Steps between C-alpha positions, in 0.01 A plus 500: 500500500275776643796641709718512186230671304453760776858612495525505119433872477795570739733267313389652176633847614817327607546341168433826316755679707761228439434528121532873511822472697638268234411749231661801679825313553560513124266769379602806285331786666465844324576759762342838446729801431627673828371200694691617816267810499176294501297350772447122478206297633424130530215269591571166659320165445329556839333807366433784745656844490762582229859535611568858375757770525776249401807646341785329309845635425638242262372258239636209702290608798179481289582164353604359839182620662271350229678166510494490883144620561327387173208741550163440331491852356786756442461866442703817465384865515442696176643791705859598556578617862796656680455239782263227395542310840313759695160410621309814393473659159616832638804333643585323174516838302340428159726584207288389205316190369459291185176557319308166529212357313339188644260328259306227664235279349280550804459869408368433146126558426500157339557343845132492536471281189753253662284492822192417291685233296478683170875492436778297657759663726771424238320738270508768765879460524527549122303830542726629777818406298352687195425806719856493634638473151291800383610700812866438418492532110219750438542720806840484662714443184296668232321786676730570800804453296672264749747230395504132600802580718280729713260208577497183685211264419416200720234238535399530867495129565128525565228645290663791315795708400710787645663768293768704683601835336839619619579797283654774724268769392199314652645380830388811695147508355255563787216258579229718343681515167545121503133448556418732204713278281298199620173682426622593154556134423143403575368792279347660816370847409571455120276708281403252221353782297849650450661177380380556142550876476828692482649160427820630334330616182587866419455752230712797394340847519666818370498771769560861380836626621576169670547262210353149527343362813402139548189416703332177604187401316208446738352204306427144606765282333699195610832625646824390355638161620816660632295765699605537858309388820145368487449622147766262368398209728137519391591553132717185497239296661246615227751420221562150657121435526437599136798290387357203695160551338648492150632152568163349619212364305157652525376276784815576701454871443146515633565493884770763472294733274208461739714592792620810310149590385584501135329326202665337205418783267692738720827321444667494158812297544627623164572831683789565739438459874510886532229543232283218642496661842470859391195411279313351797200692647578701817334245738693187392821707488453595869405144592807366332721752700323405822560128442859569418548686825349213693711242329833688526466645851770387743415435863801517742446481865478882567596483870820312411593758233430787739679353802861634517588270792364178352668163529521295177598141435858425444591391147629147494320413834231240541132571563390311815147482367588318177864382502549688177798737439473870482647507143655796319453552134521756221202609282575235237485220752190663665310472174503117512556440874307207655562482882397142527793411275747789529493565873550135622772458755475128584539174318340169413564284811167344611349616825193337663228752596142487639259741315287729727292666232420431127696735289628460149863611438686519164877495572765423251327301225239323710162569660451359855158482662467341842197390695478577874680249717660327197865393555728530203867522397571812306814667359665716771426829312123420488479358846671800648254728315206312651651496848596879491142585395367296796322277258693180620712372772823280502406131568716358777621152430445241792 
């Protein structure tokens, strides 16, 4: 028994590779545009150094390679090269790159709350999905004027989401400009004092000999909901918060009002949201704006966005650390996406595993919590997740 248990980790990797191989024999893989101009990279189940500088000439070559090798992780470059098979970046001859946003739960400020046990990890995954949705809808579609056809949204298979922007005008953006976009999303350097002034409110002034001139009013007012950039994002958050307050009873309102630093007599819900906000004293106004920025900031992995040679996960491939599928979606699907239901690649056949650590997992419709050294039969999809995470090993039958 001891010998069998000792070789369980090795056999677990063999089992996972076999299951990945089965998947790739029938999988529908979404190849990136101009895939012959991209570098490809793969990590095997043995770990070690990534196999890079791979180049494919046909779709058949890609599918045959995946079905034969069954790698643990599959990547392609965000960049387009004249010769992607060369071993140096100079030799490859860079010709442009997709603009990439990598939003990972590990990079959220709330990760500290997870470590302290204040919130579950599933809640953190909701936060990162919401951030990705705001990035797509509020920034890329609304403010940048891109269309859904310019974007590819994927669940990474792990702890976050990737957004690929492939509009031709952005492909040759230098690294510095890409980093500035990432900084903009976090609100870095944003002057909050200017959010409420010059917010789209103007007045006409007659100018002798020039007719009528329209000038901004330098007063503190809530910007219009359709304002561009951070003014619009913050304004829509404030409207949503006030709408939410209207629906709550007095006891439910208290913690929110305390957070905003406002008292009940400052809020007359007979007024419109604009009037409620504009009548607030200066200090609560600015506090409201500051909270709005904190709650609506988006935290992409800046080095990924700035890296014009980056390798990114292949849509449709499997994540070797979870067994989940790198899943593509549009903004509508993103709004309700649940990776533990919607990115499952395997079925219900029972698999016997031995737990290594205690870790609760909700997959499909059920919660599974295993104690260390417990031996259980689990549906294939859940067992593979535990094994890929290194939380369990395959039990070898005698």
